[in-house]
Structure formats: structure tokens, C-alpha cells
C-alpha atoms as one frame of an Amber mdcrd trajectory, in Angstrom:
protein
  29.056  43.199 167.913  31.578  42.146 165.545  32.810  38.639 164.243  36.413
  37.790 165.661  39.159  36.234 163.519  41.437  33.526 164.943  44.814  34.127
 166.210  47.090  31.733 167.604  52.459  31.802 169.391  56.847  32.067 172.809
  60.215  33.001 176.212  62.706  33.643 179.244  62.417  35.516 182.351  65.200
  36.467 185.160  65.494  34.111 188.107  62.484  34.553 190.384  62.162  34.772
 194.195  59.932  31.658 195.071  58.805  31.543 198.650  57.851  27.751 199.255
  54.636  27.311 201.311  52.917  30.818 200.648  49.984  31.358 198.545  50.749
  35.044 197.844  53.242  37.006 196.131  54.432  40.754 196.211  53.165  42.711
 193.093  56.675  43.122 191.638  57.265  39.404 191.720  53.752  38.439 190.422
  54.442  40.694 187.570  57.724  39.366 186.788  56.396  35.658 187.036  53.533
  36.547 184.391  55.491  39.071 182.491  54.762  38.150 178.561  57.572  37.044
 176.119  56.650  40.278 173.574  57.168  39.801 169.564  57.342  43.188 168.311
  57.162  43.323 164.490  59.574  46.266 163.061  59.185  47.978 159.780  62.858
  48.127 157.668  62.032  51.693 156.654  62.367  53.035 160.082  62.703  50.053
 162.809  63.705  51.870 165.648  60.438  53.848 165.511  59.001  50.417 166.652
  61.087  49.732 169.527  59.525  49.837 172.932  60.521  52.468 175.431  59.243
  54.231 178.665  57.401  57.463 178.416  59.810  59.428 180.005  62.792  57.925
 177.757  63.904  61.222 176.871  64.492  62.182 180.295  61.043  64.522 180.994
  57.478  64.055 181.035  56.764  66.267 178.241  54.749  64.442 176.078  54.527
  66.911 173.138  58.273  66.109 172.311  58.399  62.306 172.234  57.689  62.307
 168.548  60.440  64.740 168.030  63.246  62.754 170.184  62.479  59.580 169.023
  65.098  59.500 166.454  67.819  61.398 168.498  69.409  58.144 169.746  68.080
  54.861 169.266  70.308  53.978 172.332  67.767  55.533 174.895  64.818  53.257
 173.359  65.640  50.921 175.959  63.110  47.907 176.658  60.542  48.863 179.090
  56.760  47.400 179.942  54.520  49.206 182.366  52.539  47.158 184.714  50.024
  47.137 187.677  48.074  44.612 189.831  44.632  44.385 191.191  43.385  41.990
 193.206  39.948  39.992 194.461  39.758  37.250 196.956  39.676  34.932 194.019
  42.092  36.517 191.259  44.936  38.742 190.305  44.317  41.157 187.376  47.611
  42.433 185.890  47.633  45.009 183.211  50.884  45.113 180.900  51.222  48.396
 178.680  53.644  48.662 175.973  54.649  52.389 175.077  56.040  53.810 171.730
  57.103  57.449 171.213  55.345  57.143 167.703  52.222  55.597 166.014  53.587
  56.057 162.520  53.410  55.453 158.874  55.940  54.961 155.952  53.443  56.929
 153.612  52.545  60.665 153.560  49.716  61.228 155.945  48.708  65.022 155.369
  45.174  64.464 157.080  46.691  62.957 160.123  44.389  59.901 159.819  47.390
  57.319 160.293  49.619  58.370 162.787  49.671  60.457 165.999  52.422  61.269
 168.946  52.612  58.696 171.453  51.136  55.047 171.715  50.330  52.585 174.161
  48.461  49.444 173.874  48.660  46.172 176.213  47.193  43.375 177.559  44.953
  42.545 180.817  45.973  38.801 182.204  43.550  37.295 184.677  45.247  34.676
 187.029  43.404  32.579 189.564  44.695  32.381 192.973  44.804  28.453 193.355
  46.920  28.268 196.656  50.515  28.510 194.901  52.593  31.316 194.973  51.660
  33.007 191.670  48.391  31.378 190.689  47.156  29.983 187.446  46.564  32.265
 184.220  43.019  31.726 182.818  42.548  34.664 180.484  43.786  37.396 178.574
  42.418  40.392 176.626  44.276  42.582 174.668  43.801  46.194 172.835  44.426
  46.960 169.179  43.646  50.392 168.463  39.827  50.496 169.516  39.211  46.676
 169.638  39.603  44.262 172.480  40.331  40.813 171.854  39.957  37.491 173.889
  42.264  34.641 174.513  42.654  31.427 176.806  45.346  29.332 177.692  45.045
  25.497 176.930  43.209  23.789 179.850  41.600  27.136 180.947  37.624  26.117
 181.472  36.906  29.875 180.303  34.356  30.128 177.248  33.209  32.779 175.082
  30.835  35.115 176.916  29.552  38.269 175.553  32.566  38.013 173.247  33.814
  35.006 171.380  37.266  33.319 172.243  39.470  34.654 169.499  42.301  31.999
 170.094  44.494  29.871 172.620  46.940  31.934 174.351  50.076  30.558 173.426
  52.406  29.910 176.776  56.147  29.037 176.886  58.293  27.452 179.229  61.496
  29.205 180.163  63.576  28.250 183.351  60.766  25.883 184.551  57.729  28.581
 184.279  55.549  29.370 181.472  54.727  32.714 180.074  52.123  34.139 177.867
  53.182  35.525 174.789  52.155  38.691 173.078  52.738  40.464 169.663  52.537
  44.030 168.330  52.111  45.076 164.637  54.934  47.678 163.005  53.817  51.086
 162.956  50.550  51.154 164.066  51.193  48.469 167.288  47.929  46.996 167.460
  48.588  44.366 170.287  47.463  40.601 170.118  48.473  37.305 171.813  51.372
  35.792 169.996  50.828  33.499 166.938  53.866  31.522 166.788  54.666  32.485
 163.356  57.593  34.412 162.022  57.291  37.966 161.832  55.335  39.622 158.577
  58.137  41.148 156.678  60.921  38.619 158.291  62.299  40.990 160.858  61.322
  41.967 164.189  62.344  42.327 167.859  61.881  39.618 170.591  61.620  41.346
 173.761  62.264  39.173 177.284  61.301  39.991 180.807  64.724  41.274 182.590
  66.089  42.845 185.197  67.470  45.986 183.201  65.982  46.938 179.779  68.435
  47.309 176.722  67.940  48.846 173.239  67.690  46.446 170.025  70.911  46.210
 168.212  68.790  46.537 165.063  65.300  45.700 163.669  65.872  42.143 163.661
  67.334  41.403 167.173  65.832  38.156 168.573  66.812  38.376 172.342  66.029
  41.819 173.957  65.716  42.443 177.545  62.710  44.416 179.205  62.421  45.753
 182.511  59.182  46.212 184.080  58.029  49.705 184.989  55.257  49.779 188.128
  52.368  52.429 186.965  52.554  53.195 190.489  56.039  53.920 191.149  57.124
  57.232 192.775  57.005  59.927 189.960  55.620  57.240 187.699  52.854  57.309
 185.148  49.740  57.395 187.493  51.465  60.132 189.745  51.612  62.300 186.255
  47.888  61.289 185.759  46.891  65.104 185.840  50.266  66.656 184.881  49.104
  68.818 181.705  52.644  68.436 180.430  51.830  64.774 179.929  48.197  64.597
 179.526  45.541  66.337 177.522  42.815  65.141 179.508  42.115  62.072 181.548
  43.327  59.267 180.128  44.534  61.036 176.803  48.112  61.665 176.211  48.939
  64.979 174.622  50.500  64.827 171.320  50.573  67.241 168.402  52.114  65.441
 165.692  49.712  63.648 163.383  46.255  63.159 165.039  46.222  65.556 168.183
  46.058  63.756 171.525  45.471  60.231 170.228  46.976  57.962 172.436  45.677
  56.518 175.903  47.262  54.513 179.063  45.145  51.685 180.367  42.923  53.678
 182.296  41.896  55.548 179.048  41.815  52.128 177.007  38.352  51.323 175.451
  36.589  48.552 172.953  34.366  50.803 170.675  31.554  48.495 170.493  31.348
  46.212 173.524  28.315  47.362 175.478  27.354  50.751 177.359  27.758  48.960
 180.880  31.651  48.416 179.573  32.744  52.305 179.605  36.284  53.464 178.885
  38.572  52.320 181.474  37.397  49.204 182.652  40.900  47.477 182.093  41.856
  49.208 185.478  38.495  50.603 186.914  36.801  47.185 186.899  38.659  44.671
 185.181  36.845  41.838 187.159  33.386  42.649 185.975  34.967  43.216 182.155
  36.630  39.660 182.366  32.985  38.284 183.554  31.271  39.722 180.825  34.120
  38.849 177.829  34.183  35.176 179.126  31.876  32.410 180.734  32.091  29.260
 182.966  34.750  31.251 184.982  33.834  29.199 188.115  34.128  31.133 191.498
  34.844  34.645 190.784  34.827  37.484 193.043  34.447  41.259 191.917  34.894
  42.616 195.033  38.298  44.408 195.249  40.949  43.751 198.017  42.899  46.128
 196.323  42.620  48.516 193.371  45.185  51.233 193.300  43.314  53.038 190.355
  40.497  53.851 192.943  42.880  56.219 194.920
């Protein structure tokens, strides 16, 4: 088991439809309520290679041409964040996925060790059903390459379980509601909670949830809206899960630049050393069990799903 290092955070979202007196929310509204404020570091040698986009940003689902099309037009790299919602009687589990057409390096990579076509990393947010419309955030797990990292917001009762808690999850209020903050590295795009500091190289893009995604004006744009994309939308990512143009195998994107077939959607995410009972894909197949193992002191916590669309 590895030792964890400490990480520590930021803001707005579009106006949300709140239904007074209700205790449940539609998936889209729930995803918008908790959508993260996302800090994307950029590398000045090729900043637009760090912009968020949709998998089909180039108008097709052929994952073998995403590397080649990435630098055709930065205007096509409009901010997009994938989401899904899984539900038990006590909690919602929200996955947010951040896609980039390239995992890249500014140095030559003749052995294909540091680069690959397509890249998706992200987070699993645990939200307790507390009787309010959108519940209360209690924990977040992120994926950075082949490791998961654990965070709890201030005031959460959760403590470290099988894994230690890496840091407090920073939240920031905008228009009266608090949102988690996330960050990604330039080039390799490892995903962590926000850390409240400036970007390592001084430049980066800050993405905010919005109704429509926009492309950054440059590598140091501090206010860029992204759109939320339902993983289960018609002709969406999940519907292409068996499409050989998009995926090389279950939970693995096709890719032939750099290391072949090296990127994964949420149902292919894995921590390399967290135990045989936590196999690849637990972010989606059994998020309640994953959270129950990564944390302790969860209180009332059901692992029986009322809705898990990944089981269909």
C-alpha cells in the first residue's frame, strides 16, 4: 500500500432549477448542482493539447484519428465534462470524466512510454441523501494515471479506511451553492482535488459548469464554460462501448499514437495496488463498495442500488 501525499483549492455554475420541498433530483440537475470547478494546467509549448473536449469533438467516433485532428482547429475543443449518476437508498454516486485527445509530452518519446492517443481521467463524488433536493457531499475519489486519491470536504464525518485521506476537498460557493474543485496536470492530465494554488507554470485554464461549452481563448484563460455530457445519452459514450471504432476492448479506447490502446473510460479505471476485491471498473460497477473500503465512519450507508445504469 503506498503512502499518500497531502494535496489541498475554487467556482461558478449556471442557474439551477430547485424544486422546493422535494428530496430527489433528476440526474442532469444533480450533476449540474455538484459539477466541479476545474483547473486545467497547460503547457505553453502546446497549450491547446491540454484543452478539454468531447470524445467525438471531431465529428466522429473513430478514436484512431483523435490525435491527428487535435491540432486542426482549437475552436473545436469546446469544454465538455462527462457525467453519470448511480443511486442507493442513502447516497448518489456521481462520476465526472475529463477527456483529452492527447496524453502528450514536450520531449521526444521514441519508446512510447509517456504519450498515447486519447486520455480520460476524473472523479467519483459521494453525495448523501439528507432530505434536501441535492444532498450533501461527503467524499471524493480521483484517478491520476494508475492511482486513486481520496478527499473529504470540511465537516464530513468520513475518515481514512483502507486508504488514508489525502487532503480536504476544497469547496467554493458561487451563486449560493458550494461546488467541489478539481485540477489536472498539463500533458499527462493526472486528476486531483483542487489545491488552492496558482498553476505550476503560471498559466492554465479554469473551466466552469455552464449550459454550453466554449473553447479557451488561449492557454491562460481563467473563465471558460463547459457543458455536461450524459454518458448514457442517445448515441453517447456508453452506447459506443462495443463499437470497435472507438474501443479496442472492454473499457479501453483505441489509440495508435504513442503507446497503443492506453486510455480508459470510467468503466475501465483502476488503482494498481488497492486490493484484489477492488478490480478494474469499480468507479461504475460498484461505487458504494469502493467508497466503503476507501473510507471509514460513513454512518448509514447502503450498498444496494436503486439505479445503476452500468448494469444494463
